[in-house]
C-alpha positions in Angstrom: -35.9 -24.6 6.6 -37.3 -20.7 4.9 -35.2 -19.3 7.9 -32.0 -20.0 6.4 -33.0 -18.7 3.1 -33.3 -15.4 4.2 -30.4 -15.1 6.0 -28.1 -16.3 3.4 -30.0 -13.9 0.9 -29.8 -11.1 3.1 -26.0 -12.1 4.0 -25.0 -12.3 0.2 -26.8 -8.7 0.1 -24.6 -7.4 2.8 -21.4 -8.8 1.0 -22.4 -6.9 -2.4 -22.7 -4.2 -0.5 -19.5 -3.8 1.3 -18.2 -5.0 -2.3 -19.4 -2.4 -3.7 -18.6 0.3 -1.3 -15.1 -1.2 -1.4 -15.4 -0.7 -5.1 -15.8 3.1 -4.9 -13.4 4.1 -1.8 -10.6 2.5 -4.5 -11.6 4.1 -7.5 -12.2 7.8 -5.0 -9.5 7.5 -4.5 -9.3 6.9 -0.8 -6.6 4.7 0.0 -3.8 6.7 -1.8 -1.0 7.1 0.7 0.3 10.8 0.1 1.9 11.0 3.3 4.6 8.7 2.9 6.6 10.4 -0.1 6.1 13.9 1.8 8.4 12.5 4.8 10.5 10.0 2.5 13.1 12.6 1.6 13.3 13.2 6.2 15.0 9.7 5.7 18.3 8.1 5.7 19.0 6.7 2.3 21.9 3.7 3.6 25.4 4.5 1.9 27.7 1.8 0.6 31.8 1.8 0.3 33.2 1.0 -3.0 36.8 1.3 -3.9 37.6 1.2 -7.5 41.3 1.5 -9.3 42.7 3.8 -6.4 42.8 3.0 -2.4 40.7 5.6 -1.6 37.1 4.1 -0.8 34.7 5.8 -1.9 30.4 6.6 -1.0 27.9 5.6 -3.2 23.9 6.7 -2.4 22.0 3.5 -3.7 19.2 4.7 -5.0 
């Protein structure tokens, strides 16, 4: 029975260590995405066609 108490306490200690490591990684910017904004300009925007008072279609880019 004492082995179960030992295993539970060790597993809680390891879980707390992983949680602290995760918090430190988030605060230091490990999960910030710096790549996507730089390549976003390379992708085409979707366009839609609106017809206003005249019959000529006007293309507008969606923002």
